[in-house]
PASEBA-1860 file (N, C-alpha, C; in nm, 3 decimals):
! residues 125
1> MARGGGRE> 4.098/9.233/1.828/4.229/9.243/1.767/4.276/9.388/1.772 ~ 4.399/9.408/1.808/4.454/9.542/1.820/4.486/9.599/1.684 ~ 4.489/9.731/1.679/4.526/9.797/1.554/4.672/9.772/1.523 ~ 4.709/9.784/1.396/4.849/9.768/1.357/4.887/9.625/1.331 ~ 4.792/9.543/1.286/4.827/9.406/1.250/4.831/9.311/1.368 ~ 4.770/9.348/1.481/4.764/9.258/1.593/4.887/9.261/1.683 ~ 4.983/9.345/1.653/5.103/9.351/1.737/5.082/9.450/1.850 ~ 5.126/9.413/1.963/5.119/9.503/2.077/5.242/9.592/2.072
9> PWRVRHSS> 5.225/9.724/2.078/5.338/9.815/2.056/5.450/9.799/2.158 ~ 5.420/9.755/2.280/5.526/9.741/2.379/5.607/9.615/2.360 ~ 5.565/9.527/2.271/5.640/9.405/2.247/5.723/9.410/2.119 ~ 5.719/9.521/2.049/5.796/9.535/1.926/5.940/9.564/1.964 ~ 6.033/9.490/1.904/6.175/9.513/1.932/6.232/9.603/1.824 ~ 6.284/9.713/1.866/6.345/9.807/1.773/6.495/9.784/1.771 ~ 6.554/9.793/1.653/6.698/9.770/1.642/6.778/9.878/1.712 ~ 6.719/9.995/1.734/6.793/10.102/1.801/6.815/10.071/1.949
17> FLSPAPRE> 6.736/9.980/2.007/6.753/9.944/2.147/6.854/9.831/2.166 ~ 6.889/9.763/2.061/6.981/9.651/2.071/7.124/9.700/2.058 ~ 7.216/9.641/2.133/7.356/9.682/2.121/7.414/9.624/1.992 ~ 7.508/9.697/1.931/7.567/9.648/1.806/7.651/9.523/1.830 ~ 7.673/9.449/1.725/7.752/9.326/1.736/7.898/9.359/1.759 ~ 7.970/9.276/1.836/8.112/9.299/1.857/8.191/9.279/1.728 ~ 8.305/9.349/1.720/8.390/9.340/1.601/8.521/9.272/1.640 ~ 8.520/9.139/1.650/8.638/9.066/1.697/8.757/9.081/1.604
25> SEITVTRI> 8.734/9.095/1.475/8.846/9.102/1.381/8.916/9.237/1.385 ~ 8.847/9.342/1.429/8.905/9.476/1.428/8.953/9.522/1.564 ~ 8.899/9.465/1.671/8.932/9.511/1.806/8.963/9.390/1.894 ~ 9.076/9.399/1.967/9.114/9.294/2.061/9.096/9.349/2.202 ~ 9.023/9.276/2.285/8.997/9.317/2.423/9.058/9.214/2.517 ~ 9.138/9.262/2.613/9.201/9.175/2.712/9.172/9.229/2.851 ~ 9.120/9.144/2.938/9.095/9.185/3.077/9.229/9.189/3.150 ~ 9.251/9.295/3.227/9.373/9.305/3.308/9.332/9.329/3.453
33> ERLRWDLA> 9.420/9.290/3.545/9.389/9.304/3.687/9.431/9.438/3.744 ~ 9.546/9.487/3.701/9.599/9.609/3.761/9.672/9.691/3.656 ~ 9.687/9.820/3.683/9.755/9.908/3.590/9.906/9.889/3.593 ~ 9.961/9.871/3.713/10.104/9.844/3.731/10.119/9.734/3.833 ~ 10.236/9.674/3.835/10.260/9.561/3.924/10.250/9.600/4.071 ~ 10.279/9.727/4.104/10.280/9.768/4.244/10.146/9.828/4.291 ~ 10.044/9.824/4.208/9.913/9.874/4.246/9.818/9.759/4.279 ~ 9.718/9.789/4.357/9.618/9.687/4.393/9.532/9.651/4.272
41> PEPGLYRV> 9.481/9.528/4.268/9.392/9.489/4.157/9.264/9.575/4.156 ~ 9.217/9.603/4.036/9.095/9.682/4.018/8.999/9.607/3.927 ~ 8.872/9.610/3.957/8.775/9.546/3.866/8.745/9.637/3.747 ~ 8.710/9.578/3.636/8.664/9.654/3.520/8.771/9.721/3.438 ~ 8.894/9.668/3.438/9.001/9.723/3.355/9.020/9.635/3.232 ~ 9.030/9.698/3.115/9.047/9.624/2.990/9.148/9.694/2.901 ~ 9.238/9.616/2.843/9.330/9.668/2.741/9.261/9.646/2.607 ~ 9.244/9.754/2.533/9.175/9.749/2.404/9.274/9.788/2.296
49> RFGPALSL> 9.290/9.698/2.197/9.379/9.725/2.084/9.293/9.732/1.959 ~ 9.296/9.847/1.895/9.220/9.868/1.773/9.304/9.824/1.654 ~ 9.242/9.763/1.555/9.312/9.718/1.436/9.366/9.834/1.354 ~ 9.459/9.806/1.261/9.521/9.914/1.183/9.420/9.996/1.101 ~ 9.327/9.929/1.036/9.229/10.002/0.953/9.138/10.088/1.040 ~ 9.092/10.032/1.151/9.005/10.108/1.241/9.082/10.222/1.307 ~ 9.210/10.201/1.340/9.291/10.307/1.399/9.306/10.424/1.303 ~ 9.329/10.393/1.176/9.341/10.498/1.075/9.210/10.575/1.062
57> EMRREAER> 9.099/10.503/1.061/8.967/10.567/1.053/8.942/10.655/1.175 ~ 8.982/10.609/1.292/8.963/10.687/1.415/9.050/10.812/1.414 ~ 9.172/10.802/1.364/9.259/10.920/1.355/9.201/11.024/1.259 ~ 9.147/10.977/1.148/9.086/11.070/1.052/8.964/11.140/1.114 ~ 8.885/11.066/1.190/8.770/11.127/1.255/8.814/11.229/1.359 ~ 8.921/11.200/1.433/8.972/11.296/1.531/9.025/11.421/1.462 ~ 9.087/11.405/1.346/9.134/11.521/1.270/9.017/11.608/1.225 ~ 8.907/11.546/1.186/8.788/11.623/1.145/8.722/11.689/1.265
65> MSPASFMD> 8.721/11.621/1.380/8.655/11.673/1.499/8.727/11.791/1.560 ~ 8.859/11.789/1.562/8.933/11.887/1.640/8.909/12.032/1.595 ~ 8.914/12.067/1.466/8.885/12.208/1.435/8.737/12.243/1.447 ~ 8.650/12.146/1.425/8.506/12.174/1.429/8.458/12.202/1.571 ~ 8.517/12.138/1.670/8.471/12.158/1.807/8.570/12.237/1.892 ~ 8.667/12.300/1.828/8.765/12.385/1.894/8.842/12.314/2.005 ~ 8.882/12.190/1.980/8.964/12.118/2.076/9.091/12.070/2.006 ~ 9.193/12.043/2.084/9.316/11.996/2.022/9.301/11.850/1.980
73> YLHAEIQV> 9.394/11.806/1.898/9.386/11.673/1.839/9.387/11.562/1.944 ~ 9.468/11.576/2.048/9.479/11.473/2.152/9.344/11.449/2.220 ~ 9.274/11.555/2.256/9.143/11.538/2.321/9.041/11.478/2.225 ~ 9.048/11.517/2.099/8.956/11.459/2.001/8.984/11.309/1.983 ~ 9.112/11.272/1.980/9.148/11.131/1.967/9.101/11.050/2.088 ~ 9.114/11.106/2.206/9.068/11.039/2.328/8.917/11.020/2.325 ~ 8.842/11.121/2.281/8.696/11.107/2.272/8.656/10.998/2.175 ~ 8.723/10.992/2.061/8.691/10.890/1.961/8.726/10.752/2.016
81> MEREAARE> 8.841/10.738/2.082/8.880/10.609/2.139/8.782/10.565/2.247 ~ 8.741/10.656/2.334/8.646/10.620/2.440/8.513/10.575/2.382 ~ 8.467/10.643/2.279/8.340/10.606/2.217/8.346/10.467/2.155 ~ 8.454/10.440/2.079/8.468/10.309/2.014/8.490/10.198/2.116 ~ 8.569/10.225/2.221/8.592/10.124/2.324/8.463/10.095/2.401 ~ 8.387/10.198/2.433/8.260/10.178/2.504/8.164/10.097/2.418 ~ 8.159/10.127/2.290/8.072/10.053/2.199/8.108/9.905/2.198 ~ 8.237/9.877/2.192/8.281/9.738/2.185/8.263/9.665/2.318
89> LVARRLCT> 8.296/9.729/2.428/8.283/9.664/2.558/8.137/9.639/2.594 ~ 8.049/9.729/2.557/7.906/9.707/2.580/7.855/9.596/2.489 ~ 7.901/9.592/2.365/7.858/9.487/2.272/7.902/9.349/2.320 ~ 8.018/9.342/2.384/8.066/9.214/2.437/8.014/9.186/2.577 ~ 7.931/9.273/2.629/7.871/9.261/2.762/7.975/9.258/2.874 ~ 8.082/9.335/2.855/8.185/9.348/2.958/8.160/9.473/3.043 ~ 8.098/9.573/2.985/8.061/9.696/3.055/7.912/9.719/3.035 ~ 7.853/9.792/3.128/7.709/9.819/3.116/7.679/9.952/3.049
97> ANARIVLP> 7.764/10.052/3.067/7.728/10.184/3.017/7.835/10.245/2.928 ~ 7.948/10.280/2.984/8.050/10.350/2.908/8.188/10.306/2.953 ~ 8.289/10.359/2.887/8.428/10.328/2.922/8.508/10.457/2.918 ~ 8.595/10.473/3.013/8.682/10.591/3.019/8.827/10.545/3.006 ~ 8.904/10.623/2.934/9.045/10.589/2.915/9.120/10.612/3.046 ~ 9.205/10.517/3.080/9.286/10.529/3.201/9.426/10.573/3.161 ~ 9.485/10.504/3.065/9.615/10.544/3.015/9.640/10.480/2.879 ~ 9.710/10.551/2.791/9.749/10.489/2.665/9.862/10.391/2.690
105> VEPSDGNA> 9.857/10.275/2.627/9.959/10.173/2.648/10.079/10.199/2.559 ~ 10.053/10.223/2.433/10.161/10.246/2.338/10.150/10.387/2.285 ~ 10.260/10.461/2.284/10.254/10.594/2.224/10.227/10.583/2.075 ~ 10.144/10.671/2.028/10.104/10.666/1.888/10.204/10.743/1.804 ~ 10.256/10.678/1.700/10.347/10.746/1.609/10.275/10.792/1.483 ~ 10.144/10.778/1.480/10.068/10.819/1.364/10.034/10.706/1.270 ~ 10.104/10.592/1.280/10.077/10.480/1.191/10.046/10.351/1.267 ~ 10.094/10.339/1.389/10.075/10.216/1.465/9.930/10.204/1.511
113> PLTAVFRC> 9.881/10.081/1.532/9.745/10.065/1.585/9.733/10.126/1.725 ~ 9.620/10.185/1.752/9.595/10.248/1.882/9.568/10.142/1.988 ~ 9.627/10.159/2.104/9.607/10.069/2.217/9.597/10.152/2.344 ~ 9.502/10.119/2.430/9.487/10.192/2.556/9.418/10.103/2.658 ~ 9.425/10.145/2.785/9.356/10.076/2.893/9.233/10.160/2.929 ~ 9.119/10.091/2.942/8.992/10.156/2.973/8.932/10.096/3.099 ~ 8.858/10.179/3.171/8.785/10.136/3.290/8.637/10.150/3.261 ~ 8.561/10.050/3.298/8.416/10.055/3.279/8.355/10.159/3.372
121> GVSLF> 8.266/10.239/3.317/8.194/10.337/3.396/8.067/10.277/3.451 ~ 8.007/10.344/3.546/7.883/10.295/3.605/7.765/10.362/3.535 ~ 7.657/10.290/3.529/7.535/10.343/3.469/7.459/10.424/3.573 ~ 7.407/10.538/3.532/7.332/10.623/3.625/7.189/10.577/3.641 ~ 7.137/10.506/3.541/6.996/10.464/3.546/6.986/10.315/3.549
END
């Protein structure tokens, strides 16, 4: 019998290796074919709409990030949006690694829910 209660260490599942559960009530994901009608179809494009409460939370986090990391608010907001979109797309098994913002769909007036188009990135490993 192996030490540690008979469990083999390579068979233990750690929660840190599992992807988080998708948040269907807070984030809406729609697959799209192309960015504009006159462009060719592209694989891996998704329109992601964040809910009002999550959008407010993301804006507050971007406000905290921008002075701490010496970046302007727009870049901080893009980083927060990319991180949340990547988390959601990986949780829904639509992307394998990360997501990069392609273009914002709706201009943000400070109160409206955030919406943008993201492209799935490729995994290096």
